[in-house]
N, C-alpha and C positions, 0 to 999 in steps of 0.2 A: 074533844074540845081543845082549842089551841091555847097556849100559855106563853108568857115571857118569864123566864127564871132570872133571879138576881140575888144579890146578897141583902141582908138586913140593912146594911149601910146605904145601899142604893135606894131601898124602899123608904128609908127615913127622909132622904132627899126629895123623893117624889110625892110623898103624902102631904096633903094640905091640912091646915088646922081644923077644918070642919069635917074631915073624914075619920081620922083616928089619931089619938094623941100619942106622943112619945111614951108617956107613962103606960098607956094601954098596950102599946107594942111591947114594952119591956115586960109587963105582966103576962103577956101571951108567950113570952120566951124569945122574942126577937133580939138578937145581938148583932153586932157588925158582921159577923161571919155566918150567921144563920142563912140557910137556903130557903128562899121564899119564891112564890110565883104568883102571877096575876093572870086571870083568864080574861077572855074577851068581854065578859059581863062586868069586869072590875072587881071581882072577888079576890081577896088576898088570902093565900094559903101558905102555911108554914110546914116545912118538912119535919116530921117527927120520926122516931125510930121505926114505927110501924105503918107509916103512911102520911097522908096530908090532912091538915085541919084548917078549916076556914076560920080566919080571925078578924075579918072585917072587909071593907070594900072601899074602892075608889069611886069618886063621883066626877063626871064631866071632864072631858079633855085629857083623860088619863093616857090614852094611846099616844098622843103627842108627847106628853111628859115622860112616859116610859122610854120612848124612842130617843128623845133628846138627851136623856141622862145615860141610858145604857147602850144606845146604838142598835138595839135588838128589836125585831119584829116578831109577830106571833109565829110559833112553831108547834 
């Protein structure tokens, strides 16, 4: 599966209010410097020391939002 990796700071800018709250991101361990990735289905994953954990998802138009903010496409 393809992903776009970014920092937690970028993720916070991309997420809309109806997807996952800033409080939920913080509870999941997302900080400005956390490595996160989003797959083509919109699943948000956080990098843990032993692998990746799904912490939520993006809804609608996320590919455009991701590209607009990060300049990255699926890899």
